[in-house]
C-alpha positions in Angstrom: 114.9 111.8 41.9 113.6 109.1 39.7 110.1 110.8 39.5 111.3 114.2 38.1 110.2 113.3 34.5 106.7 112.7 35.8 106.7 116.1 37.4 107.7 117.8 34.2 105.3 115.7 32.2 102.3 116.7 34.4 102.0 120.0 32.5 100.9 118.1 29.4 97.4 117.3 30.8 96.3 121.0 31.3 97.9 121.9 28.0 95.9 119.3 26.1 92.7 120.3 27.9 93.3 123.9 26.8 94.1 123.0 23.2 90.9 120.9 23.0 88.6 123.7 24.6 90.1 126.7 22.8 88.3 126.3 19.4 84.9 126.4 21.2 85.6 129.7 23.0 84.2 132.9 21.4 86.7 135.5 20.2 86.9 138.9 21.9 84.3 141.3 20.7 86.8 144.2 20.8 89.2 142.2 18.6 86.5 141.3 16.1 85.2 144.9 15.9 88.4 146.9 15.9 90.9 144.6 14.3 88.8 142.3 12.0 86.2 145.0 11.3 83.5 142.3 11.5 80.5 143.9 13.2 78.2 140.9 12.9 80.6 138.5 14.6 81.4 141.2 17.3 77.6 141.6 17.9 77.2 137.8 18.3 80.2 137.6 20.7 78.7 140.5 22.8 75.4 138.7 22.9 77.2 135.5 24.0 79.1 137.3 26.8 76.3 139.5 28.0 73.3 137.3 27.4 71.1 139.9 25.9 69.9 140.6 22.4 70.4 144.4 22.1 74.2 145.1 22.3 74.3 148.2 20.1 75.2 150.4 23.1 78.2 148.2 23.9 79.4 148.3 20.3 79.1 152.1 20.3 81.1 152.3 23.6 83.9 150.2 22.1 83.9 152.4 18.9 83.9 155.6 21.0 86.8 154.3 23.1 88.7 153.4 19.9 88.3 156.9 18.6 89.6 158.4 21.9 92.6 156.1 21.8 93.4 157.1 18.2 93.4 160.8 19.3 95.7 160.2 22.2 99.1 161.7 21.7 102.1 159.5 22.5 105.1 161.1 24.2 108.7 160.1 24.4 110.6 159.5 27.6 112.5 162.7 27.2 109.2 164.7 26.8 107.9 162.9 29.8 110.9 163.9 31.9 110.7 167.5 30.6 107.1 167.9 31.8 107.3 169.3 35.3 103.9 167.9 36.4 104.9 164.2 36.0 108.7 164.4 36.4 108.8 163.4 40.1 106.4 160.6 39.7 108.5 159.1 36.9 111.7 159.5 38.8 110.2 157.9 41.9 109.0 154.9 39.9 112.3 154.5 38.2 114.2 154.6 41.5 111.8 152.2 43.2 112.0 149.7 40.3 115.8 150.1 40.2 116.1 149.4 44.0 113.7 146.4 43.6 116.0 144.9 41.0 119.2 145.5 43.0 117.9 144.3 46.4 118.0 140.6 45.3 114.3 139.9 46.0 114.0 138.2 42.6 116.8 135.9 43.5 115.0 134.7 46.6 
């Protein structure tokens, strides 16, 4: 029992290693391209990750995927339940997750 503080303190070592390494890691190319709108940094990040000079195809793929996501229509839960094609899948998942929560497996 006297060694519990050491057990809780052991998490400090990986945390410090992560904090020291984090500034040297490149940012996500998708984040740089879509959120920051910085094409040059995104291109450099892609080059770092992929190890090749021409990454224009990857940049175009990310931009195309972003356009598709913007055109995707979001639906509410009520609309989802009213759609006959997916109603049974949604009900099955809800019942399964409800049973999972009630069975006490999380408590074990």
